[in-house]
BAMIMI-919637 format. One record per residue: x, y, z of N, C-alpha, C, CB in turn. Coordinates in Angstrom, 2 decimals. Last residue first. Glycine has a CB too. Layout:
N
ATOM      n.c1      n.c2      n.c3     ca.c1     ca.c2     ca.c3      c.c1      c.c2      c.c3     cb.c1     cb.c2     cb.c3
ATOM         X         Y         Z         X         Y         Z         X         Y         Z         X         Y         Z
...
***
This chain:
90
ATOM      n.c1      n.c2      n.c3     ca.c1     ca.c2     ca.c3      c.c1      c.c2      c.c3     cb.c1     cb.c2     cb.c3
ATOM      2.94     11.30     24.01      4.09     11.45     23.05      5.33     11.45     23.73      4.01     12.68     22.24
ATOM      0.14      9.22     24.76      1.27     10.08     25.20      2.36     10.16     24.17      1.86      9.57     26.50
ATOM     -1.74      7.39     24.11     -1.72      8.69     23.39     -0.67      9.64     23.81     -3.00      9.36     23.53
ATOM     -1.40      5.19     25.80     -1.33      5.03     24.35     -1.24      6.33     23.54     -2.52      4.28     23.91
ATOM     -1.80      6.35     28.32     -0.60      5.77     28.03     -0.40      5.61     26.52     -0.51      4.50     28.73
ATOM     -4.49      7.14     28.03     -3.51      8.17     28.30     -2.10      7.64     27.98     -3.61      8.64     29.78
ATOM     -5.64      4.61     27.81     -5.78      5.63     26.70     -4.66      6.68     26.81     -7.21      6.36     26.76
ATOM     -5.08      3.47     30.30     -4.49      2.90     29.12     -4.58      3.87     27.89     -5.17      1.58     28.82
ATOM     -6.64      5.25     31.90     -5.19      5.18     32.16     -4.49      4.56     30.85     -4.89      4.24     33.52
ATOM     -9.18      4.70     31.08     -8.63      6.04     30.86     -7.13      6.00     30.93     -9.18      7.03     31.88
ATOM     -9.17      1.39     29.52     -9.39      2.31     30.64     -8.82      3.69     30.32     -8.74      1.76     31.93
ATOM    -10.61      0.39     26.35     -9.47      0.58     27.27     -9.82      1.57     28.41     -8.22      1.10     26.48
ATOM    -12.87     -1.90     25.40    -12.73     -0.42     25.68    -11.66     -0.32     26.71    -14.11      0.28     26.19
ATOM    -13.56     -4.17     22.80    -12.72     -3.86     23.96    -12.68     -2.33     24.14    -11.27     -4.45     23.78
ATOM    -16.86     -4.08     21.38    -15.40     -4.37     21.37    -14.77     -3.97     22.73    -14.70     -3.58     20.19
ATOM    -19.40     -3.59     20.78    -19.22     -4.58     21.80    -17.72     -4.94     21.92    -20.06     -5.84     21.49
ATOM    -20.63     -2.10     18.76    -20.06     -1.36     20.00    -19.90     -2.40     21.06    -21.02     -0.14     20.54
ATOM    -21.23     -3.14     16.40    -22.16     -3.38     17.47    -21.74     -2.75     18.80    -22.33     -4.85     17.63
ATOM    -18.93     -2.45     15.02    -20.24     -1.87     14.58    -21.25     -1.98     15.71    -20.79     -2.60     13.28
ATOM    -16.98     -3.97     16.37    -16.93     -2.57     16.32    -18.26     -1.92     16.07    -15.98     -2.16     15.33
ATOM    -17.91     -6.57     15.76    -17.80     -6.21     17.10    -17.74     -4.70     17.19    -16.61     -6.87     17.74
ATOM    -17.62     -6.43     12.92    -18.98     -6.64     13.48    -18.92     -6.21     14.97    -19.48     -8.19     13.33
ATOM    -14.81     -6.06     12.67    -15.67     -5.06     12.16    -17.15     -5.25     12.78    -15.67     -5.14     10.58
ATOM    -14.02     -8.54     13.78    -13.63     -7.35     14.44    -14.53     -6.20     14.00    -12.17     -7.05     14.17
ATOM    -15.03    -10.41     11.85    -15.49    -10.44     13.24    -15.15     -9.13     14.02    -14.85    -11.63     13.95
ATOM    -13.40     -9.47      9.68    -14.83     -9.43      9.56    -15.46     -9.44     11.01    -15.32    -10.65      8.67
ATOM    -10.86    -10.18     10.63    -11.21     -8.72     10.32    -12.69     -8.59     10.29    -10.61     -8.22      8.93
ATOM    -11.09    -12.92     10.80    -10.77    -12.09     12.01    -11.13    -10.65     11.81     -9.27    -12.18     12.37
ATOM    -11.49    -13.55      8.07    -12.50    -13.87      9.06    -12.32    -13.02     10.35    -12.45    -15.38      9.39
ATOM     -8.98    -12.77      7.08    -10.19    -12.06      6.66    -11.38    -12.30      7.57    -10.56    -12.46      5.27
ATOM     -7.39    -14.67      8.35     -7.19    -13.21      8.68     -8.43    -12.42      8.19     -5.84    -12.63      7.98
ATOM     -8.40    -17.01      7.05     -8.43    -16.86      8.53     -8.32    -15.37      8.95     -7.26    -17.68      9.18
ATOM     -7.89    -16.57      4.32     -9.28    -16.64      4.79     -9.39    -16.46      6.31     -9.89    -17.98      4.39
ATOM     -5.79    -14.72      2.72     -5.78    -15.51      3.92     -7.18    -15.48      4.48     -4.74    -14.99      4.95
ATOM     -5.77    -12.86      0.76     -5.78    -14.19      0.30     -5.85    -15.25      1.50     -4.54    -14.39     -0.56
ATOM     -5.51    -10.43      2.11     -6.74    -10.69      1.35     -6.86    -12.13      0.91     -6.80     -9.81      0.14
ATOM     -2.93    -10.68      3.19     -4.14    -10.62      4.07     -5.42    -11.06      3.33     -4.33     -9.18      4.62
ATOM     -1.41    -10.66      0.80     -1.34    -11.76      1.75     -2.59    -11.90      2.65     -0.12    -11.58      2.61
ATOM     -2.01     -8.14     -0.23     -2.44     -9.35     -0.87     -2.45    -10.61     -0.07     -1.67     -9.56     -1.98
ATOM     -0.72     -6.60      1.79     -2.16     -6.53      1.56     -2.74     -7.77      0.84     -2.47     -5.28      0.76
ATOM      1.93     -7.37      1.29      1.32     -7.66      2.60     -0.19     -7.61      2.51      1.80     -6.67      3.67
ATOM      2.26     -6.35     -1.30      2.33     -7.80     -1.08      1.68     -8.19      0.30      3.85     -8.26     -1.14
ATOM      1.99     -3.61     -0.77      1.00     -4.26     -1.62      1.04     -5.81     -1.40      1.27     -3.89     -3.13
ATOM      4.33     -3.23      0.72      3.00     -2.96      1.29      1.94     -3.70      0.50      2.70     -1.44      1.31
ATOM      6.29     -3.84     -1.21      6.11     -4.67     -0.04      4.81     -4.51      0.62      7.13     -4.41      0.90
ATOM      5.74     -1.73     -2.98      5.63     -3.13     -3.48      5.41     -4.05     -2.29      6.92     -3.57     -4.28
ATOM      6.49      0.47     -1.44      5.06      0.31     -1.91      4.77     -1.14     -2.37      4.77      1.30     -3.10
ATOM      9.22     -0.11     -1.09      8.36      0.04      0.12      6.87     -0.18     -0.30      8.55      1.50      0.82
ATOM     10.15      0.02     -3.67     10.24     -1.22     -2.95      9.29     -1.24     -1.75     11.67     -1.46     -2.50
ATOM      8.05      1.73     -6.08      9.10      1.74     -5.07      9.07      0.39     -4.24      8.91      3.00     -4.11
ATOM      7.63      0.68     -9.45      7.06      0.96     -8.16      8.15      0.91     -7.13      5.95     -0.02     -7.82
ATOM      6.94      0.66    -12.78      7.98      0.93    -11.82      7.28      1.38    -10.58      9.01      1.99    -12.34
ATOM      5.73     -1.73    -15.08      5.41     -0.81    -13.95      6.62     -0.62    -13.14      4.25     -1.33    -13.06
ATOM      5.68     -2.08    -18.71      6.05     -2.54    -17.32      5.75     -1.36    -16.35      7.63     -3.00    -17.23
ATOM      4.47     -3.54    -21.84      4.66     -2.39    -20.86      5.10     -3.02    -19.56      3.30     -1.50    -20.64
ATOM      4.90     -4.59    -24.65      5.22     -5.21    -23.43      5.53     -4.07    -22.40      6.41     -6.20    -23.61
ATOM      4.64     -3.35    -27.09      3.46     -3.60    -26.31      3.65     -4.23    -24.99      2.58     -4.40    -27.06
ATOM      6.77     -2.49    -28.53      6.39     -3.89    -28.68      5.11     -4.24    -27.93      7.51     -4.78    -28.21
ATOM      7.15      0.08    -27.56      6.53     -0.12    -28.85      6.09     -1.54    -29.13      7.46      0.31    -29.90
ATOM      6.20      0.40    -24.12      7.23      0.04    -25.17      6.51     -0.16    -26.49      8.03     -1.29    -24.79
ATOM      5.82      2.43    -21.18      5.27      1.73    -22.37      6.34      1.52    -23.37      4.12      2.50    -23.01
ATOM      5.55      2.27    -17.81      6.46      2.46    -18.92      6.09      1.66    -20.13      7.82      2.13    -18.51
ATOM      3.79      3.72    -15.21      3.70      2.77    -16.32      4.67      3.20    -17.44      2.22      2.68    -16.86
ATOM      4.54      4.02    -11.84      4.75      4.62    -13.23      4.71      3.50    -14.22      6.13      5.42    -13.36
ATOM      2.96      4.55     -8.70      3.63      3.72     -9.68      3.63      4.45    -11.11      2.92      2.30     -9.76
ATOM      3.68      6.69     -6.17      2.75      6.51     -7.26      3.48      5.71     -8.31      2.22      7.88     -7.83
ATOM      5.10      7.94     -4.14      4.44      6.68     -3.84      3.36      6.36     -4.93      3.79      6.75     -2.41
ATOM      6.70     10.10     -4.34      5.26     10.31     -4.50      4.45      9.06     -4.27      4.96     10.84     -5.86
ATOM      9.30      9.11     -4.09      8.82     10.18     -3.26      7.34     10.33     -3.23      9.41     11.41     -3.68
ATOM      9.46      6.99     -6.07      9.79      6.73     -4.65      9.17      7.80     -3.74     11.33      6.68     -4.45
ATOM      8.88      8.35     -8.44      8.06      7.19     -8.04      8.28      6.95     -6.54      8.45      5.90     -8.88
ATOM     10.72     10.42     -8.52      9.35     10.69     -8.46      8.54      9.57     -7.97      8.89     11.10     -9.72
ATOM     13.09      8.90     -8.71     12.89      9.78     -7.49     11.34     10.12     -7.35     13.78     11.17     -7.63
ATOM     12.65      7.75    -11.24     12.75      6.95     -9.95     12.57      7.72     -8.75     14.05      6.28     -9.84
ATOM     12.59     10.04    -12.82     11.41      9.19    -12.70     11.45      8.26    -11.44     11.27      8.33    -13.99
ATOM     15.21     11.01    -12.52     14.08     11.84    -12.15     12.83     10.98    -11.97     13.84     12.92    -13.21
ATOM     16.79      8.84    -13.53     16.92      9.29    -12.12     15.72     10.08    -11.67     18.16     10.14    -11.92
ATOM     15.89      8.62    -16.24     15.79      7.50    -15.26     15.79      8.01    -13.85     16.95      6.52    -15.43
ATOM     15.51      9.93    -18.66     15.22     10.62    -17.38     15.14      9.68    -16.23     13.94     11.38    -17.47
ATOM     15.92      8.17    -20.71     16.58      9.48    -20.72     16.51     10.19    -19.43     16.02     10.33    -21.75
ATOM     14.18      6.13    -20.02     15.57      5.86    -19.98     16.35      7.18    -20.00     15.97      4.96    -21.14
ATOM     11.73      7.39    -20.40     12.06      6.83    -19.08     13.55      6.65    -18.95     11.35      5.50    -18.84
ATOM     11.69      7.91    -23.11     11.72      9.03    -22.15     12.12      8.64    -20.80     10.44      9.66    -22.06
ATOM     11.68      5.19    -23.95     12.83      6.06    -24.31     12.91      7.26    -23.37     12.70      6.56    -25.78
ATOM      9.34      4.22    -22.96     10.56      3.67    -22.42     11.77      4.55    -22.78     10.76      2.23    -22.93
ATOM      6.90      6.81    -22.18      7.58      5.87    -23.12      8.90      5.38    -22.50      7.85      6.56    -24.52
ATOM      4.70      6.77    -19.39      5.84      7.35    -20.05      6.37      6.31    -21.03      6.94      7.79    -19.03
ATOM      1.95      7.58    -17.23      2.51      6.74    -18.25      3.58      7.44    -19.07      1.43      6.25    -19.14
ATOM      0.45      7.54    -14.01      1.10      8.21    -15.06      1.78      7.21    -16.00      2.08      9.20    -14.51
ATOM     -2.65      6.51    -12.93     -1.24      6.18    -12.98     -0.68      6.93    -14.21     -1.01      4.60    -13.05
***
């Protein structure tokens, strides 16, 4: 993660915001007082919140675990050729 001083961030606010949004990379802004903060795009923040929700939900994690086992054991659902063609059509 890149880091920048609060003064440099303030002086180049638009450029740093554009960089954060376009590159999907959070930016750490440091302050002399030691109270640093992170700038992150709204889309990236929402994605991270969704990930945290899944990780904190034991039921969802159990479903993922069972799905991985089914996949590893090659006992999962296998779509028909027609379904595959339908799903891969552009």
